N, C-alpha and C positions, 0 to 999 in steps of 0.2 A: 503493500499499499502506501502511496505518496501522501505525506501532511505537509500542509503549508502553515507556519505558524506567524501570526500578524498581530505584534501586540498593540499596535495604535491605529487601528483601521479607521476609514473614514467613507460618509458618503461622499461620493465625487458628484459636483454639480458643474456640468459643462455648457457656457453661453456661447454662442458664434455671433459675430459682429462684422460688419463690413469691413471696419479698421480699427486699430486700437488708437484712441486718442485720449491725452490726459487733459484733465480740467473740463469735461465735457460729458454730458448725458448719452452714454452707449444705448443703443437699441438693438436686442439680441433679435437675430432672424430665426434662430432655432435655439432649442435647449434640449438638455437631456441628461439623465441621474443614472450613475453607475456604483457599483460596490467595489470601493476603492480599498486600496492599502497594498503594499508589494506582494504579500503571499496571497491575496485575493487575484491580484493580476496573473499570478502563477497558475491558480486553479483555474482562471477561465481559459488560459492558454491550453492547458492540458485538456479541460473538458472540450474545446474545439478539436483537439487531436484524438477525442473519443476515449479518452484515458481518466478513470475515476480519481478523486483526491477527496482529502477531508481538510476543511479549514478549521484552525485552531487559535484561540487568543482571547483576546478581554473585548467585551462589548457591555455598552451601557445605554439605559433609557430606550426611548422610542426609535432614536436613529439605528441605535443597534438593533432591535427588533427587524426595523425595515431591512438591515444589512442581512441578518440572517434568513430572513422570507427570501429576500432576493435572490441568495447564494442557492438555497435549497431549490429554488423555481428553475435556476439553471442545472440543477442535477448534481450541484456539489456537496457533499456530505459537510456537517459542522457538528463542533462540540467545544463550545465556547464556555469561559468563565464571565459570569456576570459580574459587574462593578457599579459601583454607585456613580451617578453622574452622567453625562450624555456622551456617547459616541460623536466624534468631531465630524464637521462638514467641510470640504475643501472645494475651493470654486475656481474653475479654469475658464479663462475667456481667449478664445482662439478666433483668428480671421476667416472670414470666407476663403480667401485667397491664401492658399496655406504658406506658413513661413513664419508667423509671429504669434506667440501668445503669452499670457501671463497666468501664472498660478499662485495661488494663495492659500497655504495651509494652515488650518488651526493645530493649537497643541493638542487637544484630547484632554480627556478626563484623567484625574491623578488616581494612582492605583496603589494601595496601601501594602504593607508587608504581608499580611494574612493573605491576601487575594494573589500576590507573587508567589507565596509559599501553594496555595491550591493549585495553582497552574503548574508548578514543579511537579507535585505530586500527581497530577492527571498525566503529565509527561512521562514518568516514571512507570505509572500504570500500564500506558498503551504502547510504549516504545517497545519494538520487537527488531530481533534480527532479521535482515533484509529489506526491512522498512527505510524508505528515504524521506526526510525532512528539508523543507526548504524553510530557514528562519531567516526573515527578512523585514526591513524596515526600521523606522526610528522607535525609540523608546518613548513610553508616556511619559507625563509627569508622575513623580514619585517612584520611579523604576530607578535602580542604581546601573553606573555604566557597566557593573561586573556581572549583570544579569544574564546576558547571552553567554557570557562564559559559564555560569551555572547550567544554562540550558544545554549547552552542548556536551558539558561532563554527564549530564542527566541522560541525554539521547547515546551517547557511547556507551553508557554502562549499561543500556539495553539493547546494544549491538547495533542500533540504527546508524544509517549513514546520513551526516549532516552537511548541507549546503548552507553557507552562512553570506549573508548578503547586507551589511549595514555598515556604518561608519567611523570614524574617530578612535576614542577610547576604548568604545564598545567593541569594535573590531580588533583591536591590538589585544585586548583582554582575551578575547574568543579565540584567536589565532592560538594563545596560548594553550588551548585544552584542545588543540589537534582536530579540526573538523576535516571531512575529508576534502573539502574544497572551500575558498573563500573568493567573491566576486565583486571587488570594489571597482568603480568606474576609474578613469585617469585621474581625475581630481582628487578621489579619496585616496588613491594610491599613492600621490604626491603629498597629500596631507600626512597620510600615515608614515613614510619612509623620508621626507625632506628631498627626495631625489630628483632630478630634472626628468621630463617625460615627453622630450621632442622627437625622438627617435626610436625606432623599433628597438634598438641596443639598449637605449634607455631605459624603457620600459620593461624590458626583459630583466634590467639590474633591479629596478624597483620590485618586479614580481619576485626574483629571487631573494630580495631583503625580506619580503613579506614570509615565504617560505621560512626564512631563518627564524623567524616569530612562532613558528609551531605549524601553521597550515600545511595540509599534506600535499595539496594543490592549489594553485591560485590562476583564476582567469581575471583579466583586467579588461572590461569592456572599453570600446573607445567609439561608439557612436556608429557613424555611418562608414567608419573606417575598418569595423570588423573588431578583432578581440586579440588578445595575446595571451596563451598558455603556458605555464611553468608548472612543470611536474619535476621531482626529482633527478629524472632522467633526460627530459627533454624540454626544449623550448619552441613553440610554434605561433607563428603570425598569421591569424587566418582573415582573409580579406572577405567584407561584406559584397554582396552584390549590389549594383546599382540599383536604386528604386527611385521612384518620383516621390519624394518624403511628404505626406500629408500631415502625420502629427506624431512626433517621437515620444510623446508621453506614456510611458507603459511599455516602450520597446525593450529596455534593459530587463523589465521582468519576463518579458516572453522569452527573451533570450535563456534566461535561467530556467525557464518552462521547457523549452525544446531541449536544452543540454539535459533537464533532468528527466525528461522523456526517454531520451535516447540511452541514458546511463541504466534506466531501469530494463532497458532491452537487450544489455550486455553488450554495447558497443564499447570502443576505447573512448577514453576522454577526447583524443583527438577528433575522431569520427562524431562525437558528441557534440563537440564545440562547433563543428560544421551545422548540425541540426540547430544549435542554439543561434548561432548568427543568423541563419535563415529564418529564423521563427521573428527574431527580433526585425531583420529587415521587413518581413511580411506584414507585422504589425505598424509598424512605421509609415508603410505604403498605403494603409486606410486611414479614412476619416473618421474624426471624432475618437471614440475610446474602442473601437472594434479591435479584435485580437485575430491575428492570421489563422486561416483555414489550413487542414492538414494538406490540400490539394496545392494551395498556393506555397506553403514552405516548401513540399517537395520540389517543385517547379524552380523555386530560388535556390534549394541546395545544390542543383546542377551547375550553380554559377559561383559557388564558394570556392575560394582559393586558399590554399594552404602554403606557406613559405616556412621553411625550416630555419633557425636561427641557432647559433653556438650558444650552448647552455651557459648562464650566467652563475652556475653553482661550482663551487670547487670540489 
């Protein structure tokens, strides 16, 4: 089974406007509501690829109830810890002609220590060998930066494989617990390592530095350029197929979803990253917050290119 853990989910409201203007009243030509959060986005991509998953995390209030009902309506399983307060609402403003957007995220409800313990106990009860967990997104107020490290430790003890996608100190501490894979983007990798990220060789050096923090494998996502994979044995630069980008929001999460989908089918990390990059490109090519279909991902996969680099690990 694949599980996605989202600690700070959101109701995502998207408004489409003719153009973004400041100090003016903008009138939306379209609007839509989606069930947001990085782990939820992964679950949505998996569902589009006809693979079940279970969404786990914290939910609160009427917004949380709407999120759970929405996920279930898509065929995604749910297993949440209820918290006081209201799950956040995030607002995106995108232009009719693709290319510009504004996204504003709320902080989310505060989660106290008792609810954190309840979630860790839930993970310990359901984690099994052979399961895959995508642990992704920001931490809600009240949750310490060490929490993801605790999550990875619990899942490792249960024999599950963990993919960690977060930032900053939470990522650094999480790496120390040896997750199977971590997936920062270029900016997050630079913040974590302090290393330049201008060339494939520099990106590989940053990925190698993250391996030395404890992660078993590292994927650094690079948007429309593709991604870099660093394992203990090899370094691969994966070039994304060229697409007409309509909305890049959520493309990185789709990349993680496609990667996870392929790993559960026994493909190598290199092959799986190809699926991931194709999945990210598929989602970026679609309007709104749609995710790529299996047919579109398969078509784009034929245009993914791999470039082997000399390993940066000694």
